[in-house]
C-alpha positions, 0 to 999 in steps of 0.5 A: 670746101664751103668753109674755105670759101666762107673764110676767104669771103670774110677775109676779103670783106675785112680787108675791104673795110680796113682799106676804105676808112673815111670819105673820098674827095668827091664825097667831100666836095659834093657835101660842100657844094650842097651846104653852100647852095643851102646857105645861099638860099637861106641868106635872103630870109635872114637878111632883114631880120635885124631891121624888123626886130628893131622896128618891132621894138620901136613900136612896142616902146612907143606903146609902152610910153603912151601907156605911161604918159596916159597914167601920168596924165590921169594922176597928175592932171597933165602930160609930163614935160619930158620923158624923164618924169616917167621914171621910175614910177611909170616906166621901170627902167630908163635906158635912154629912150632910143629909136631903131636908129639908136637916136633919142625919141622925140617928145613934145608936150603941149598940154593936153596933147603931146607928140612922141615919135622916133625913126624906124630902121629905114629912117622913116618917122613913126609916131605913137598912137597916143600922139596928137599928130595921129588924131587921137588927141593923147 
């Protein structure tokens, strides 16, 4: 008697497993809603990442060019007339010296000082630390 009940239970469980393959529509909708809410919460933090990266690159490029100009000035006795004079001895590669707006950096040489600047992602002018405008005297 007990054996027969066990067999019937096993058969019923096996039958139940065969009939319920996959997810119900409610489960799929619930998961979709949860993923949508999570994506909506994540978007504001991702939104300004590109601008921040371009601004950081601009600051690093200005610092690198400041160091190259300082090295040029030590060896040549004056600041270079243009940024192109720094390539290839002081700056490894010239990719056009662009700012965060993808415009050319502005460089004005007035020996012994210079002004090196570019625009950040918001369009505000950023001047290098070695420039005469910042008061450090290049």
